[in-house]
Structures are given as structure tokens and as C-alpha cells.
N, C-alpha and C positions, 0 to 999 in steps of 0.2 A: 552501647551495642555497636558492633563493627558494621562497616558499610555493606560487606557481603552478607552478614546475618540479617541486616535491615532489609536488603533486597529479597532474601529468602522469605522473610515474614510477609512482605508485601506481595510476593508471588503467591504465597499460600492464601492470603486474603482474597486476591484476585480470583484464584481458582474457585474458592467457595462462592464468591459473588457470581462468578460466571455460571456455576451450576444452578444457582437460585434464579438468576435472571433468565437463563435459558428456559426454565420451566414456565416462567411468567410470560415471556414473549411468544414462545411457540404456541401456547394456549390462547394468547390474546390477538395474534396477528393472522388474518386469513391468508392461506397460501404461503405460509412461512418457509416451507421446505422446497420451493420450486426455483430452479435456475431459470435465468432469462432465456427465452427462445423466441426470436422474431420481435414483433412490436410489443412494447411493454407500456403499461399504464403510467408508470413513473420512470424517471431516468434510470438507465442501466449502468451499473458500475462495471467498467471494464478493467480487469486486473491484469497488468502486464509484468510478469517476472522477467526482469532484464536478462539478456544473454541467453545461454542454453545451447544444447547441441555441441557443435564443434567450437563454439565460442563460450569459453568458461568465464570471461570477464576478468576482473582483477583477481590476483592470487595472494593470499595471506602468507606471512613467513612460514607458517606451519603446513602450507600446501592447500589450505581450505580455499575452494573456488567460490567466487562471488555468485555464480549462477545457482549453486546449490542453496545458499542462504536466501537468495532472492525468491526461489521457488518455495522454500519452507515457509517464509513469511506470507507469501501470496496464498498458499494453500490454507493457512490459518485464517487469513482474511476472507477467503471464500467460505470457509466453515462458519465464520461469524455472520457473513451475509445471509447464508441459507437459514441460520437459526433466527436471525433478526428480521427476516422477511424482506431483504434487500435484493432486488434482481441483479444478477451478476453473470459475467462470462470471463474466461481467462484466455489469454493469447497462447498460453501453453500450460499443460498440467503435468508435464514430464520433462526430464532432461534430454530426451531423445527427440529430434525433430525430423519430419519426413521430407528430407531434401529430395528434389527431383534428380534423377540419375544423371541428367546432363550437366548439373552443377557439380563440378569436380574439385575446384579449388576452394580454399577456405574463404577467400574474399568473395567469390561468387555465391557461396552458401550464405554468408552474412548478408549480402545485398538482397538475396532472395527472401531471407527471413524478415528483414526489415520491411520490404515491400508487402509481404504476406500480412504482417501485423497491421500495417496501415490500411490495407484493403479490408481486413476483418473489422477494424475499429470504425472505419468510415461507413461500413454497411449499416450501422445503427444510427437512426435519425435522432434519437434521444439518449445521449450517453454522456458519461464523464469518465475520464481515464486517470488511473493511478499506475505509474510505471515505477517498479520497485528496484532499487539499485543499492550498491555499497560503494563507499569511497576508499581511496588508497593514496598513500603518500610515502616518499622515501624516508621521511622522519617519523618516528613513532609517537611524537607528542601530539600532533593535531587530532582532534576528536569532535564529536557532535554531529547532530543531524542537520541536513539542509534540504530545502525544497526549491526546485527549479520549476518554472511555469512557462507554458506556451504563450504565444501572443494572444492578446484580447483581454478585455476587462474581466470576463468571467474566470478565465484561467488564473489571472493575477489574484483575484479575490480568493479563489479556492486555494491557491498556493500559499498566500500569506496566512490564511486561516489555519491551514494544516501545519505550517511551520510553527506557528505560535502554540498550537496545542501540543505538538511534539516537544517543543522546548519546555513548556510548563509542566508537562506530565512526566517526561522521561529524563531530560537533562537541563534543568533550570540555569545551570552555569554556562550553557552554550551561548557564544557570542556571534555565531554565524547568522546571516540574514537571508531571507528568501530572495531569489533573483531570477530574472528572465533566463530561460534556457538559451544557450548559445546556438548559433546557426548550424554548428557542426552536428547537433543531435537531430538526425533525420526524422525520427518519429515525432518529436515535438514540433517540427516545422510542417509536417504533412497532414496531421490529423485535424479534423474539423470541429471536434467537440472540446469543451473545457478539459484541459489536460495538465497534469503535474508529474514531475519526476522526483521521487523521494530518495535521497541519499540517507540511508538509515544510520550509518555510522562508518567508522574507519577500520578496515581490515588490518591496517598497519599499526593500529593502536592495540597493544596486548589486552588491556582491560576491556575495551569495547569489543574486540574480537571474541573474548570469552562470553560476553553478554549476547552478542549477535548469534552465537552458536547455541545458545540456551533456548529450548522450546518455550519456557515460561516468558522470557523476554521477547521472543518472537511474537507470542500471543499478545503481549502488552502493546507492541508496535501495531499489530493488526487492529487491536481494539481502538487505539487512538485514530488510526486512519479511517476506520468505519465511522467513528464519532464525528470526525471532520467532514466526511461525506454527508452524514445526516444534517449537520449544521449548514453545510453549503446548500443542500437541497431545500432546507427550510428557508434560507435567505433568498434563494433564487425563485421560490414560488411566490408569484406576485399576488395571488388571491388564495392563500391557504385556508382550508376549512379548519374549524376548531378541532375536529377529530384528528385530521391529518397532522396538525401542528403538535397536538398532544402526543401522538405516537412518535414523532421525531424527537421530541423533548424527552420522552421516556427512554428511548433507546440511547440517546446522548448521555443522559445522567447515569444510566446503568453501566454503560461502557466505560465511562471515565472515572466513576467513583472508586473502583478497585485498582485503577492504574496510577493515580496521583501519588506522588511521594509524600 
């Protein structure tokens, strides 16, 4: 079976599992269809689609903008969160941003947007952050996912856990390793909650670009990210109730079962 055919079969299996698991979870989890607003009983997952507005981010050789792929994956992650009863908010849910009229230059708009996102994220006392991005390189050969994490033990734990799940489930040949986010990434330096930045793949790699533009593969990435968040929440809960632990494990298993190669 060819690699492309194999991926198609796996995508079909995941779609079937997704439909079945959705019915189970929505009926089993109270308040499964509510987005986070204000104080939440459990940590809120903040989904940050990188770039947006005037800032398209990296651009693939075929003209595909990073900001669009970031948003597509983020929207699928939000859909899974709602279905699986995970409180969530997004820093943007459109490619248009409401820049203040006094911000006229591109740099001014970018700075305003970064400050806006930090303020929004830090307004939540109990949150975890996943910022979704894509990589790019002059050479077409590099590929694979990589997770960068903010300072602090919790962020490092979340980042390493997420990186390993992405590697195991989506690209087992990936030799990249999780790493601390560099000081140049303003968002990772200023947020107060556990935070990771996920480079989902390389726009400069033709094979990965094809996958990253695929709605099925975007859903698989989103499923792994949500599973990683469930595992992180479970590990961070010092006194988990048996019921709560079972719910996290159920979500984890259902999300990952259809994604693994």
C-alpha cells in the first residue's frame, strides 16, 4: 500500500472513530458544548492561531500563508474542545483583526496584536496556552513537528509531553526535540500560564505542505494537541477524583486511537 493510500485509509478510520466518539462524549460529559467564559472549574485551553490580519507569517512556495493554516488547525481544535467538554477560548477566530485606527504601520499593528493577545491570555487565572504555527526554511528537505515551551517547569512538562505525542502519532521519524522558546518570541515571554508554541510542520517541504493543507491531517493534529492537553491536565491535578481521571483517560484514548499510524 502506498504511503498516500495508507494516510487516506487512516484518515477514513479517524473520521469514523471521531463520529462514534463524539456521540459517546457529548452524551456523557455535562456541559460539553459550552465555550469558556469567565472563571472555569477546570483550566481553560487558550488556542492561539499564530499571526493573522496584516501579518500572514511564513509563505509557502505556492503562496499559501501560514496564518491561514494556523487558523484552520485552531478552529478544528476548538471544535474538538467543544465536543469533548474542554473549556476553551481563541485569541482570534478570523483572519481579520480589529486594529485601532491610530495603528497605521505594519509594525505598529503587529505590536498591538501581540500586546492584545498577552492581555487576553493573562486575564484567565487558570489557563494553558497552545500557540499554533508553521515552520519554514530555504531548503525543502527539513521537516517534522517541534514544540517550543515557555519558562517554568509546567510549560516544559507540557511541551515535552506534546512533542512526544506528535512525534509518535504523526511523524515517528522526526528527530527534532522540544526546546525552550527563544527570548525573541514575545508571547512566550509575557504570558503567565503554562504555554507552548507548536510548529506543526514545514511549509517549505512539499510533502508536509500537502498534508498541512489537508483538512483530515489538520484534524489529526488538533486531536493530538487536545489529547496532550488532557494528559497534561491529568498529570497536573494533584488530587484527581477517580471520576475526573476516568474522563480524561477516556478522552485521551478516543482522540489518539484513530490518529496513530
